[in-house]
C-alpha positions in Angstrom: 10.4 -24.9 -52.5 7.9 -27.6 -51.3 4.9 -26.1 -49.2 4.0 -29.1 -47.1 2.0 -27.1 -44.5 0.4 -23.4 -44.2 -1.5 -22.1 -41.1 -3.1 -18.6 -40.8 -1.3 -18.0 -37.4 -2.0 -14.3 -36.5 -4.2 -11.5 -37.6 -3.3 -8.1 -36.7 -5.9 -5.0 -36.8 -5.4 -1.6 -36.4 -4.9 -1.7 -32.5 -2.9 -5.1 -32.3 0.5 -5.6 -31.1 2.8 -6.9 -33.8 3.9 -10.2 -33.0 7.7 -11.0 -32.4 8.1 -14.3 -34.4 10.9 -16.7 -34.3 10.9 -17.5 -37.9 12.1 -15.3 -41.0 9.2 -13.4 -42.6 8.5 -12.3 -46.0 6.2 -9.4 -46.5 3.6 -8.7 -49.3 2.9 -5.0 -50.2 0.8 -3.5 -52.9 -2.0 -1.2 -53.9 -5.5 -2.7 -53.6 -6.5 -5.3 -56.2 -3.0 -5.7 -57.5 -3.1 -9.3 -56.9 -1.5 -9.9 -53.5 -3.7 -12.6 -52.2 -3.6 -14.4 -55.6 0.0 -14.4 -55.4 0.4 -15.6 -51.9 -2.2 -18.6 -52.7 -0.3 -19.4 -55.6 3.1 -19.5 -53.8 1.5 -21.6 -51.0 0.2 -23.8 -53.8 -3.5 -23.4 -52.4 -6.4 -22.3 -54.3 -8.2 -19.7 -51.8 -6.3 -19.7 -48.4 -5.6 -16.0 -48.9 -9.0 -14.3 -49.5 -9.2 -13.1 -52.9 -12.0 -10.4 -53.6 -13.0 -8.5 -56.8 -13.6 -5.8 -54.4 -10.6 -3.6 -53.4 -9.6 -3.1 -50.0 -10.6 -6.2 -48.6 -7.4 -7.0 -46.7 -7.8 -4.8 -43.7 -5.5 -6.6 -41.4 -2.0 -7.9 -41.6 -2.2 -11.7 -42.0 0.9 -13.9 -40.8 0.9 -17.3 -42.7 3.2 -19.7 -41.0 4.7 -21.7 -43.9 6.2 -25.3 -43.1 6.6 -24.2 -39.7 9.8 -22.4 -40.3 8.9 -19.3 -42.3 6.1 -16.5 -42.4 4.3 -14.9 -45.5 3.0 -11.7 -44.1 0.0 -10.1 -46.3 -0.2 -6.3 -45.7 -3.1 -4.2 -46.3 -3.6 -2.9 -49.7 -2.8 0.9 -50.1 -4.3 3.5 -52.4 -7.9 2.2 -52.4 -10.2 5.4 -52.4 -13.4 3.5 -51.3 -12.6 4.0 -47.5 -12.3 7.1 -45.5 -9.0 9.1 -45.3 -9.0 8.5 -41.5 -9.1 4.6 -42.1 -6.4 4.7 -45.1 -4.3 6.8 -42.6 -4.7 4.0 -39.9 -3.9 1.3 -42.3 -0.7 3.2 -43.4 0.5 3.5 -39.7 -0.3 -0.1 -39.0 2.1 -1.0 -42.2 5.0 1.3 -40.9 4.7 0.1 -37.4 5.2 -3.5 -38.8 8.1 -2.7 -41.0 9.5 -0.8 -38.1 9.0 -3.4 -35.5 9.5 -6.6 -37.1 12.9 -8.3 -36.3 12.6 -11.2 -38.4 11.8 -9.2 -41.8 14.0 -10.5 -44.6 12.5 -9.3 -47.6 9.6 -7.0 -48.8 7.9 -7.9 -52.2 6.2 -4.7 -53.8 3.5 -5.8 -56.2 2.8 -3.5 -59.3 0.5 -3.8 -62.1 2.9 -4.8 -65.2 0.1 -3.2 -67.6 0.4 0.5 -66.3 3.2 3.0 -65.1 3.4 2.9 -61.5 1.0 5.0 -59.6 2.0 7.9 -57.2 1.3 5.4 -54.3 3.5 2.8 -55.7 6.4 5.1 -56.1 5.8 6.7 -52.8 5.7 3.0 -51.2 8.9 2.1 -53.0 10.9 5.4 -51.9 9.6 4.9 -48.5 10.9 1.4 -48.2 14.2 2.4 -49.6 14.6 5.3 -47.0 13.8 2.7 -44.3 16.9 0.4 -45.4 14.7 -2.2 -47.1 15.3 -3.0 -50.8 12.0 -4.0 -52.4 11.9 -7.1 -54.8 9.4 -6.1 -57.4 6.5 -8.5 -58.5 5.1 -7.3 -61.7 1.4 -8.8 -61.8 -1.0 -9.5 -64.4 1.6 -10.9 -66.6 -1.1 -12.8 -69.0 -2.9 -9.3 -69.4 0.0 -8.2 -72.1 1.6 -9.7 -75.2 5.0 -11.7 -74.7 6.5 -9.2 -77.0 5.6 -6.3 -74.8 7.0 -7.7 -71.5 10.5 -6.4 -71.6 9.2 -2.8 -72.6 6.7 -3.0 -69.6 9.3 -4.1 -67.1 11.7 -1.1 -68.4 8.7 1.1 -67.9 8.2 0.1 -64.2 11.9 0.1 -63.3 12.1 3.8 -65.0 8.7 4.8 -63.0 9.7 3.5 -59.8 13.4 5.1 -60.5 14.6 1.4 -59.3 18.2 0.9 -59.8 19.7 -2.1 -61.7 20.0 -4.2 -58.5 16.3 -4.2 -58.1 15.0 -7.4 -58.7 11.7 -7.7 -60.9 9.7 -10.8 -61.3 6.9 -11.0 -63.9 4.0 -12.9 -62.6 0.6 -14.3 -63.6 -1.9 -15.7 -61.2 -3.7 -17.2 -64.0 -1.2 -19.5 -65.5 1.5 -19.3 -62.7 4.1 -17.9 -64.8 6.9 -16.6 -62.5 5.9 -18.6 -59.6 8.9 -20.9 -59.6 11.3 -18.0 -60.0 9.9 -16.3 -57.0 9.9 -19.5 -54.8 13.4 -20.2 -55.8 14.3 -16.7 -54.6 12.4 -17.0 -51.5 14.3 -20.3 -50.8 17.6 -18.6 -51.7 16.9 -16.3 -48.8 15.9 -19.1 -46.3 19.3 -20.9 -47.1 21.3 -17.6 -46.6 19.5 -17.3 -43.1 20.6 -20.7 -42.3 24.0 -20.2 -43.2 24.1 -17.1 -41.2 22.7 -19.1 -38.1 25.5 -21.9 -38.5 
C-alpha cells in the first residue's frame, strides 16, 4: 500500500454531524496515550500529520483522513482518560458510539492495546461493546519495542486472554519507534480494500 496523498478532510466535535462518506473507512480506537496518532502517522508515512502528544486525552474530536482519495482513516477520541470530567468523557463516548452506529462505510475497527500490560477494564469494555455491535475488532498491540523479543508471544497470549478474544481475532504487534508491524497492518488494510473492490464489481 503506497500512500500518495493524505488530507485531513473532516473534524467532528461533540455536536457535529457524522459525515456520510463515499469511500471505505478504517477506524482506530484505544485508550488515551496508547499510541493511536503515532500508528496513524506511521501508516500514512508522515512524521506528525496526526497530532502526537505526551499529554493524554489530546484527541477530542473524530478526525477523518482521506488517504489516496479512496480510503479514510478515522481517528477516534481516546477513552479512559481521568484528566477530564465525567461529563466530558460521557460525551466523547456518545460521540464514538454515534459514529460506530451511523457510519455506512466502516469496514474495520482497529483497537489499540498496550502490549506491556493486561488489558484495562476500559479496553475489555470497548472490545465487548464492539463485538456486541457486530464488529470484530482487529487488535493492534502497541509499544512492541518496550518488551524483549522472547516475551512477545507471552504478552500476545495475555492480551487475547484478557480481552476474551477468540482465535479468529487478529492481533498485530506494532512499534511506532522502529515501525515493526507496519507492513503487516498496511497489507491487511490493502486486503480489505481489495475485498471492497471485488464486491463492487
